[in-house]
Each structure stands twice: as structure tokens, then as C-alpha cells.
C-alpha positions as a Python dict, from the first residue, in 0.01 Angstrom:
ca = {
    (1, 'M'): (0, 0, 0),
    (2, 'P'): (-131, -144, -358),
    (3, 'N'): (-474, -205, -436),
    (4, 'P'): (-660, -484, -309),
    (5, 'Y'): (-819, -758, -555),
    (6, 'N'): (-1173, -678, -585),
    (7, 'V'): (-1351, -1016, -608),
    (8, 'L'): (-1735, -1041, -703),
    (9, 'F'): (-1940, -1341, -583),
    (10, 'L'): (-2264, -1399, -785),
    (11, 'C'): (-2563, -1617, -705),
    (12, 'T'): (-2929, -1565, -813),
    (13, 'G'): (-3076, -1468, -509),
    (14, 'N'): (-2814, -1283, -351),
    (15, 'S'): (-2939, -1405, -20),
    (16, 'A'): (-2709, -1680, 126),
    (17, 'R'): (-2385, -1813, -68),
    (18, 'S'): (-2247, -1564, -241),
    (19, 'I'): (-2331, -1322, 95),
    (20, 'M'): (-2123, -1607, 332),
    (21, 'A'): (-1870, -1579, 17),
    (22, 'E'): (-1812, -1186, 40),
    (23, 'A'): (-1827, -1190, 419),
    (24, 'I'): (-1528, -1497, 469),
    (25, 'L'): (-1298, -1323, 204),
    (26, 'N'): (-1332, -980, 348),
    (27, 'F'): (-1260, -1170, 666),
    (28, 'K'): (-960, -1355, 575),
    (29, 'G'): (-831, -1160, 309),
    (30, 'R'): (-795, -792, 391),
    (31, 'P'): (-564, -578, 327),
    (32, 'N'): (-547, -787, 5),
    (33, 'F'): (-868, -852, -87),
    (34, 'T'): (-1196, -658, -112),
    (35, 'A'): (-1518, -901, -183),
    (36, 'Y'): (-1863, -820, -310),
    (37, 'S'): (-2156, -1030, -364),
    (38, 'A'): (-2446, -962, -613),
    (39, 'G'): (-2755, -1191, -759),
    (40, 'S'): (-2873, -1153, -1099),
    (41, 'H'): (-3270, -1173, -952),
    (42, 'P'): (-3187, -1068, -563),
    (43, 'S'): (-3389, -1186, -311),
    (44, 'G'): (-3413, -828, -112),
    (45, 'Q'): (-3323, -1034, 184),
    (46, 'V'): (-3010, -1222, 359),
    (47, 'R'): (-3119, -1552, 501),
    (48, 'P'): (-3060, -1551, 877),
    (49, 'E'): (-2913, -1922, 862),
    (50, 'A'): (-2631, -1757, 664),
    (51, 'L'): (-2599, -1484, 892),
    (52, 'R'): (-2589, -1737, 1192),
    (53, 'Q'): (-2322, -1944, 1001),
    (54, 'L'): (-2084, -1623, 1002),
    (55, 'E'): (-2177, -1527, 1341),
    (56, 'I'): (-2062, -1874, 1455),
    (57, 'A'): (-1753, -1821, 1287),
    (58, 'H'): (-1694, -1464, 1431),
    (59, 'I'): (-1698, -1311, 1086),
    (60, 'P'): (-1867, -965, 1075),
    (61, 'S'): (-2170, -945, 880),
    (62, 'R'): (-2310, -624, 975),
    (63, 'N'): (-2313, -429, 615),
    (64, 'L'): (-2399, -747, 434),
    (65, 'C'): (-2739, -692, 191),
    (66, 'S'): (-2882, -855, -127),
    (67, 'K'): (-2806, -648, -449),
    (68, 'S'): (-2820, -669, -801),
    (69, 'W'): (-2512, -753, -1038),
    (70, 'D'): (-2615, -477, -1206),
    (71, 'E'): (-2452, -267, -946),
    (72, 'F'): (-2121, -364, -1062),
    (73, 'S'): (-2144, -298, -1441),
    (74, 'Q'): (-2246, 110, -1361),
    (75, 'P'): (-1993, 398, -1395),
    (76, 'G'): (-1828, 436, -1049),
    (77, 'A'): (-1839, 51, -947),
    (78, 'P'): (-1549, -115, -825),
    (79, 'Q'): (-1305, -228, -1109),
    (80, 'L'): (-1337, -630, -1075),
    (81, 'D'): (-1059, -856, -1090),
    (82, 'F'): (-1245, -1200, -1018),
    (83, 'V'): (-1612, -1266, -1075),
    (84, 'L'): (-1685, -1608, -912),
    (85, 'T'): (-2054, -1791, -963),
    (86, 'V'): (-2125, -1995, -656),
    (87, 'C'): (-2444, -2141, -818),
    (88, 'D'): (-2551, -2304, -1128),
    (89, 'N'): (-2841, -2097, -1218),
    (90, 'A'): (-2637, -1772, -1225),
    (91, 'A'): (-2354, -1947, -1398),
    (92, 'K'): (-2582, -2025, -1670),
    (93, 'E'): (-2730, -1690, -1712),
    (94, 'V'): (-2575, -1398, -1950),
    (95, 'C'): (-2379, -1149, -1716),
    (96, 'P'): (-2341, -789, -1781),
    (97, 'V'): (-2040, -687, -1928),
    (98, 'W'): (-1791, -621, -1651),
    (99, 'P'): (-1562, -294, -1797),
    (100, 'S'): (-1245, -441, -1619),
    (101, 'Q'): (-1264, -804, -1817),
    (102, 'P'): (-1240, -978, -1477),
    (103, 'M'): (-1101, -1323, -1429),
    (104, 'T'): (-1401, -1566, -1411),
    (105, 'A'): (-1460, -1908, -1267),
    (106, 'H'): (-1759, -2122, -1115),
    (107, 'W'): (-1749, -2286, -787),
    (108, 'A'): (-2108, -2444, -767),
    (109, 'V'): (-2205, -2499, -402),
    (110, 'P'): (-2526, -2695, -302),
    (111, 'D'): (-2835, -2416, -220),
    (112, 'P'): (-2867, -2477, 121),
    (113, 'A'): (-3197, -2246, 84),
    (114, 'A'): (-3335, -2493, -117),
    (115, 'V'): (-3325, -2764, 161),
    (116, 'R'): (-3647, -2872, 321),
    (117, 'G'): (-3672, -3063, 661),
    (118, 'S'): (-3621, -3008, 1004),
    (119, 'Q'): (-3458, -2700, 1152),
    (120, 'A'): (-3116, -2921, 1228),
    (121, 'E'): (-3139, -3004, 878),
    (122, 'I'): (-3145, -2673, 704),
    (123, 'E'): (-2888, -2540, 979),
    (124, 'R'): (-2643, -2852, 846),
    (125, 'A'): (-2716, -2717, 463),
    (126, 'F'): (-2616, -2395, 538),
    (127, 'R'): (-2300, -2513, 756),
    (128, 'D'): (-2220, -2736, 483),
    (129, 'A'): (-2210, -2451, 236),
    (130, 'F'): (-2017, -2252, 483),
    (131, 'L'): (-1745, -2510, 517),
    (132, 'I'): (-1735, -2550, 144),
    (133, 'L'): (-1684, -2163, 76),
    (134, 'D'): (-1423, -2136, 373),
    (135, 'R'): (-1239, -2404, 226),
    (136, 'R'): (-1225, -2276, -157),
    (137, 'I'): (-1144, -1906, -20),
    (138, 'S'): (-877, -2046, 185),
    (139, 'L'): (-722, -2232, -110),
    (140, 'F'): (-788, -1894, -335),
    (141, 'L'): (-601, -1696, -76),
    (142, 'C'): (-285, -1921, -106),
    (143, 'L'): (-246, -1876, -480),
    (144, 'P'): (39, -1705, -600),
    (145, 'L'): (-129, -1422, -780),
    (146, 'K'): (163, -1205, -885),
    (147, 'T'): (366, -1502, -1032),
    (148, 'L'): (82, -1688, -1210),
    (149, 'D'): (-7, -1599, -1585),
    (150, 'R'): (-341, -1576, -1697),
    (151, 'L'): (-401, -1933, -1805),
    (152, 'A'): (-234, -2104, -1514),
    (153, 'L'): (-491, -1891, -1284),
    (154, 'K'): (-769, -1959, -1464),
    (155, 'R'): (-691, -2338, -1445),
    (156, 'E'): (-636, -2292, -1033),
    (157, 'L'): (-939, -2120, -1006),
    (158, 'D'): (-1140, -2403, -1192),
    (159, 'N'): (-945, -2645, -996),
    (160, 'I'): (-1070, -2457, -651),
    (161, 'G'): (-1383, -2467, -784),
    (162, 'Q'): (-1399, -2866, -788),
    (163, 'T'): (-1297, -2919, -434),
    (164, 'S'): (-1515, -3005, -143),
    (165, 'N'): (-1485, -2910, 211),
    (166, 'Q'): (-1298, -3259, 267),
    (167, 'S'): (-1050, -3177, 7),
    (168, 'T'): (-697, -3098, 108),
    (169, 'T'): (-498, -3108, -254),
    (170, 'T'): (-388, -2806, -415),
    (171, 'N'): (-88, -2672, -589),
    (172, 'A'): (-110, -2367, -424),
    (173, 'A'): (177, -2194, -287),
    (174, 'P'): (177, -2110, 82),
    (175, 'L'): (15, -1754, 179),
    (176, 'A'): (375, -1622, 295),
    (177, 'T'): (436, -1549, -98),
    (178, 'G'): (273, -1228, -77),
    (179, 'F'): (11, -1062, -273),
    (180, 'E'): (184, -749, -443),
    (181, 'R'): (-13, -586, -721),
}
């Protein structure tokens, strides 16, 4: 079996959005993808509201933890194929040098951890973030990665980053196209 594509999701705190994205892609994308997440300034904790969204969707969350993006620029780190930022702050920061020169894109998702209000409002913010990530990852999984050249792939990744949960338009091919490496 060919090696899976390695995908790193980045945000500042690595406590909610990037954690949910890692879990969603690992759940939906195996065996063709292996997802990771990290933060520029990791909080050291995963938000319980993020774990709750994964639990509701029956997505495993057992080994998720908040970690620094520096782990992925060290010798022996996974060779990354894609690095996707999911928060505006991380997108503006100077990232470490990724040895494998991965494809990058920015998929901004509103920060549910920044929401102040009732417990219901906070839960809704985490649910909305989860749904946006789930939709974008589903679109990503439909891309015919083997047949797209680098420029076309970059364009598709950027387009996915512009989609909201309600958007259903994409030029992506069906999942049945395969993911051979």
C-alpha cells in the first residue's frame, strides 16, 4: 500500500479548530491520509467543547493533545504533504521551515473559543466550527490528488478555504477517483 498523505492543521493555541480538523481527517481519510495538528503558541489543553463535538460525531479523540508546531520541523518528524492554517493569527505568523516543502493553504474558521455568552451560544460556536471543518475536509477528500498539477491543486485548496458549511459547489471529482501516491 502506498504511503498516506501527511496533513498538518495549524492554529495558534492548538486547542479547538486544528484539533477537530486532525480528528475529522484521521477518521474520514484513513488509510489515504494521516492528519496532525499543532499550534504556534499551544495552550497545552484541548477544549472540552471541541472533544464534545467529536464525541457527538462518533469520531475518536483519545490521543489528541495540544502541541507546538516546532515538533514538525525537527529531524524524524513526518514528511508533510499539506499544511493548512485554520486561524487568521497562525496564517500571519512566520512558520517554521518544513523540510518537505508541503503545499499550503489558509482555511480560516471563526474561533469558537473566543465566543462569550451562554453555554448554548458557546456550544453553537463549536458546532459551527466543527461543521465548517467537516465540510471542507469532505471537499478535500474528493480532490483527485494524483491527477492535479501543483498549481491546480493550490487553486482547489484555496477555493475549499473559501467555502462555508452551506456551500455545496466544487469542481472536485468524486471520491472514487482514488488516492494512489
